[in-house]
C-alpha positions, 0 to 999 in steps of 0.5 A: 581153233575148235579144230585144235582144241580136239587135237589136245584132247586127243593127244591128253586122252591117248597119254591118259590110256597109256599111263593110266593102267584101269583106263577102260578097255574099249573104243575111244570115240571123239565126241562133242559132248561128252569130249570122248565116248568110250565104247565097251565089248559088253555094248556099255558106253562111257562118257569122258569129258576133258576140265582144267582148272586154270590158276591163274583165273581161279584167284586174283593176281597181283601186276608183279605176278601178271608180268611175270607170267607174261614174261614166261609166255614170251620165253616159252614162245622163244624156245619154241621158235627156236627149236622150230628152226632145226626141228619139224616136230609138233610137240606138245610142251609143259614147262613147270617153272619155280616160283622161289628162283626166278629167270631174270632178264639177262639171261633169257638168251642163253636159255632160250638156246639153251632150252631149244638145245635139250629139248631137241636132243631129247627128241632127236632119235624118236620114231617120229611115227608112235607116240612117245612122252619125255622128260628133262628134271631139274638137274638138267635145267637151268634155275628157275625150272624144275621140268619140262614134260615133251609129248609127241603124237603122231596126230597131232597138227599143231604144236602146243607149248 
């Protein structure tokens, strides 16, 4: 599991470096503590520690909310499995669900197929040799979803959904 965690950290730091113009220039070296060290040309070192707030752990949740989280996690797993039947890219995929609009179990199967196809369409013509980021916005998604973010990094050895 530790290797998977480091892969995700590398993916995130590369993404941040790519899209944040003020990221310090220099060689980024993976480390254990801090997570990364940036070796800057003036011989200075900058340590970067990645952190994450997990909202599910921040506040107590009701049984109904726990059931909704579990339903969403199972839905994502099914979409991932359906996608991987037709595509071998190891992706980082993030789903942003809509709280006011719930996905009902009756729509689960059609939603799984539709989302796996949408994700496949987003990545099918991409170069598997280089980093890319794609988003599927609300206008293209079924009710209950706000956005799906798809990130690919050639160094990612394990898919993260």
